N, C-alpha and C positions, 0 to 999 in steps of 0.2 A: 492509534499512533500517538495521540497526545500522552497516553499513559506509558509509552514505550521508550523511556529515556534511561533505563537502568542497565541494559543488556550485556554478554559475549562468551565465551569459550568453555569453561570447565564443565563440559557436558560429555557424557558417555553415549556414543551412538549405539542405539539399541541393537543387540545381536539378533533380536527377533525380527528385525526389518532387513530385508535384502537391500544392499546398497544399489543394486541395479533397478530397484523399483521406486526408489525415492531419491530426490536431490535435497541436500541440506543447504539452507541458505541463511543469510543474515540481512536484516533491514535496518536502516538508520535514517534519522532526521538531522544528523549532525555531520560536521566535517570529520572524515575518517582518514587516517594516514595510510600510506602504502604499507608500512610495517604492521599496522593493526590488521589490515586485510590479509597480509601474508601469513600472519599467525592464525587467523581464522581458516585460511585455505589449508594450512598444514594440519589442522584439526578436522578436516573433512567438509568444511563449508565451502561449496564451490559455486554458489549463486549469491548475487547481491541485489537487493531492492533498495534504491536510493530515492529519497524524496526529491522530486523534480520541481514541484510547484507547491507553494504554500498559500494559505488564506490571505495573509497580509491585508486584513480586511479594511484597514484605514486607507489603503491605496487601491483596493479592488482586486488584489491578488498579484503574485509575482513569482517568477522563476526563483527557486531557492538559491540564494547566493553561494551555497556550498555544493550545489549539484555538480557542476562541471569538474571542479577539482577532485571531489570525492569519486566521481566516475573515473577520472584519469588515474587516481591512486589505486582503484580496484583493478583496472586494466594492467597497470604496472606491476601489480602483485600477482598477475596471472589469472585473474578471474575474468572470464569473458561472457559468462551467462549473467547478463545484467538487465533487470527491469527497473522501472521507476514508478513512483506513486504520486498521484495528483490529489492534494487536499484542496478542493475547489473553494473559492470564495463564494459564500452564500450569506443570506441574512437580509431582512427587509431594511435594516438600519445601516447597511454597509453599501458603499459605492462600488459594488462588484462589477467587474468587466463581464461582458457576455461570456458564456461558456465557449462559444466559438473563438473569441479573442484569447481566452485563457489557453485553449488548446493550440492556437496558432503560435502563441509565445513559447509553448513547450516545443512545438515542431521547429520553430526558428532556431531554438537552442540546439536541438539535435543536429540540424543542418550546418549551423555555424561551427560546430565542434566535431563534425564527423562522428557522431555518437551512434553506436549500434545497440539499440534498445529493443528488447523483446516485446514486453507488454507494458502498457500504461494501466496501473491499477487505480481505480477511482475510490478514494477513501470516503466512505459515508459513515460519519459519526458526529455526535454533538460536541460543540465547544461553547458551552454557556459561560465559561469563565472569561475568555478574551474577546471573542468575536460575536457571540450570541447568534450563531449560524442556525440554519434550519428552524426558523421561527415563524413560518408561514401557516402554522396549524397543520395537523396531520394530513388533511386532504390537500392543502396547498403545498406541503412538502413533497407529496407524491407527484403533483403536477410539475413542480420545479425539477424534481429528479428525472421525470420523463423527458423534460427539455434537455437536461444534461446528457441523458443516454442518446437522444437524437443527435445532439452535437457530436458526441463521441463517434457514433456510427458514421456520420457525414464526414468526419475527419480522415477516415481511411486507416487510422492507427489500429493496431491490435490492442484491445482493452479488456479489462475485467473489473470486478468489484471486490473491494476489501471492506469487510464489516464484521459484526458479531450479532448473535441473536438479541442480546440486550440493547445494543446500539440501534439495531433495526427497529425494534419495538418502540424505543424512545423517539426515533425520528418519524416513523410512519404510524404509530399508534397501535400496532400489532405486529408480532413476529410473522404472521401468516400473510401479510400484504405482499403481493408480487409486483415487482418493478419490471424485471426482465430476467427470467430464470434460464434463458438461453445463453446468458453471459457467464463466463467462467468466474468461479468464486474462490477467493482467498479469505479464510475466516480466522478470527482471533478467538482462542479459548486457551487460557493459560493453565492448562492441566498437566503440563510436562509429559504429555503422551505424544510420541513421535510418529504419528500416523496422520493421514488426511481424512480419516473417517469423520463424517459430520454427524455426531451423536445427537445434536439438537437442531434438526432441520429448520430453516427459516427462509422467508422470501421466495418460497416455491422451490428452492434447491433441496435436493436429497443427497447430493454428492458435491465434493469440492475438489479443486486441483491443488490447493495450498492450505497449510495450517500454521498459524503463528502460535507456537505452543508455550513460549515463556517470554517475559520481558526482562529476565534477569540473566546477565552475562558478566564475565570477569572484567571486561574493559569498561562496562557501563555505557557503551556506545551502540549496542545492537539489541534487537529482538532476535529470537531464533525461530527458524521455520523449517518445515518440510514441504516439498512440492512433488507432484507426480513427475516422473522422468519424461 
């Protein structure tokens, strides 16, 4: 997601893929207008994944200030299939709130704004530039990630994991490390191939439900994705 700031539209939906088999979606970490969502929807993108929670590592994590308005704009544009992603605050040098608290803040935001969110995607990737997250060592990172998964399960929310083979290996020391392969996977591989085929299995997963296939789009506000219907 950190690398996903370029994205949106001039994309031809592959004729080789049945529209009934896949849902095309956009994800964003920025404030997105109703008009921009409307344009995306007109081009076949009927799903939105909006950053709901950001590291904000100096204060322990926070609900993304753009989350609620971007959600409202997507709904106003006619997009009702909406997920969110959680970039959790981690890092030994950061005053991170507990994962339970971070999730509670997300849930409070849902409730206060009557938000209908399908899945919370947990974003697992390194941010060594700003927050120096996931710096507990590979064994320590796995232990902290297990605490994160436990908190997510206890929350009662529907959740999945977003990552990539490279990020997974960087965080956990090996692409083969298994955290919880029973959880749904949304993976990044900027190969411009509009399928959910996981060509490079990692984390114990051999299949995925979503694929972020490019971080380039006309608006510069979206990454482009396909999901299982």
